N, C-alpha and C positions, 0 to 999 in steps of 0.2 A: 417450336413455337407452342406456347401454352394455350390450350383451348379455352374459350370463354365459358365460364361456369355460371349457371343460372341457379342461385340458391333457392329461388322461389319454388322450383320443382322438387327440392329435397326437404323442405321444411313444412311443418304442420301449421305454423303461424302464418296468417295472411300478411301481405306485404306492408300494409298500414301498421300492423302491430310490430313487425320487424323494425320498421323505421322509427316508431315511437320509442321502442325499448333499446335500440342499438344504433342504427345507421345515422339517424338525425339527432340522437340524444347527445348532449354536450355537457361539459362541466360549466356551470353558470357562475358568472362573476358579478352580476348585477340583477336586482329583482324589483318587481313592482311592490307597492305597499298592500296588495291584496292579501288578506289574512290566510294562513294555513289553518284549517279547522281541526277540531278534535276528531271529527269523523274521518277526515283524510288521514290523520296520523294513525288512528286505530285501524283503518283499512290497510294501510301500508304494512303495519306490523302483524296484521293477520295473514299477510302473504309471507313476510319474513320468517314466520315460525315454521314454515315448511322447508326451510333450507336443510340440506343434508349435514349432519354432524356425526362425529364418531361416538358410538354408544348413546346417541340421542341426547348429548349432554347440554346443548342449548345455553352456552355461557353468556350470550350477548345481553347486556343491560343498557338502558338508554335513559337519558335525561333530556327532555325537550325544553329549550329555553326560548321564551317569548318576551318576557318583561324587560324593561330598561334596567331594572335593578340587577337582574341576573346577568344581563349582557355586560353591565359595568364590572361585574366580578370576572367575567370571562375575557374581555377584550385585552387587558394588559398581559394576559398569559399567552396570547397568540403572537405569531410573527407579525411584524409591522405591516407587511403587505397583505395580510389577511384581515386586518381590523376593520377597515372601512366597509368592505362588502359584508362582513358579518354583522356589523352594526345596522346595516340596512336590510338584512334578510328578515322576512317575517317570522321564521323559526330556525332554530339551530338544534340539531340533535347531537349530543355527546354520546358516543358509542363506546362502551367499555366491556372488558372481559371480566366476569365474576370468577375469581379463582377458587371460590367455595362452591362451584357448580356441583361438586360430588354429593352435596347434601340433598340434591333433588333426584339423585339416581334411584332411590328406592321406589319412587312413583313413576319416573320417566323411563327407566330401564328395568322393569320389575321381574323379567324372566331370568335375570342374573343377580341373585341376592347378594353376592359379594362385590358388586360393582363399586359401591361407595368405599368399602374398605380397601379396594385396590388403589385408590388415590389418597386415602386419608392421611397416610404417613409420609407422603412425598410431595411437598409443596412445589419443588422445582418442576416436577412432572405435571402438576396441576397448572402451573403458570403457562408452560409451553403448550399444553393441550388446550387450555382456555383461550389463549391468544390465537392459535391456529384456527380453531373452530369458530370463534367470534369473527375472525377475518372472513370465513366463508359466509357467515350470516350477514356481514356488512355488505358483501357483494350483492346478496339478495335485497338488502335494504335499498341500495342504489336503484336496482331494477324496480323495486316496489314504488319508490318515489316517482320514477318515470311513468309507471303504470297508472298512477293517480293523476297524470297530466301535469305534474310539477317538474321543476328542474332541480337537480342536485348539484351542490358545490362542495364535493368532499375535500377535506384539508387534513394534512398531517404536520403542517408548519406551526407547531406550538410547543410549549413546555408541558410534556405529557405528565410528568410527576407532579407538577404544580397544579394542573387541572384536576388530576386524580385526587389530590389532597383537598382541593377547594370544594369539589362537587360530590366526591365519594369519600367522606372523611372516615369511614370505617376502616380504610386501609386494605380492603379486600378486593378492590376493583382496579383495573388498569385501563385508562382511557387510550384507545387506539386511533380514533378518528373523530373529527367534528364535521358535520355535513350541514351546510346552509341549504334551506329548503324554501321554495317559493315559485311564483310565476316569473319567468325571465323578463327582464326589462327590454323594451324595444331597442334601446341603445346601450352598448357597453356590456351586454351579457356574455358575448362570445369572443374568444380569441380565434385567430385563424386555425382551421383544422390542421393538425399535424399528421404526418404520414404514419401508416401502420405497416408492420411487417406482413408479408404475404404468406400464404399457406406453405409454399415450398421452402420458405425460410425458417419455419418453426415446427413443421410436422415431418416426421420420418416414419414410414411404415416398415416393419420388419416381418 
């Protein structure tokens, strides 16, 4: 028989913070019309910047969509099931990987002068490195949204190439995720909670 585990005894965060960021946090599917402010967006990304990345590369780039005009450009590029909830969300963050992240390395990784040149001639390596590390930053973005008292509705059901062309026309960015952001509506925000794999199913100690 597996002993009952009390995570509260092992974690530095108090139980309220644990619930806010993890246990009670859900993927939201409906939102109120309460605006998401510039101050909230800035506060979220001031947390995101502390995400760990290899060689401090920080490839994540974001476009925050609020206007009806911008949403009209975005909605046809989403899977049909994602359109209505995105249209109603107060803000939508398009999160992309900048494949020219290496140009920032002279200032962001200054103790290794050859860091930029390491990636300059190998675009395939830059793309894979950018996408992996932007993915790490996106995980922090979801936690940051929750920390702001907002709900996140992350989505990957869309035409990624088309959205990249539409919103990042320089061709140097790859959109990885769109996240609807806002206060969850009282009705329709949540689907039933699905089960999670347990510790013994996913962790092995050697």
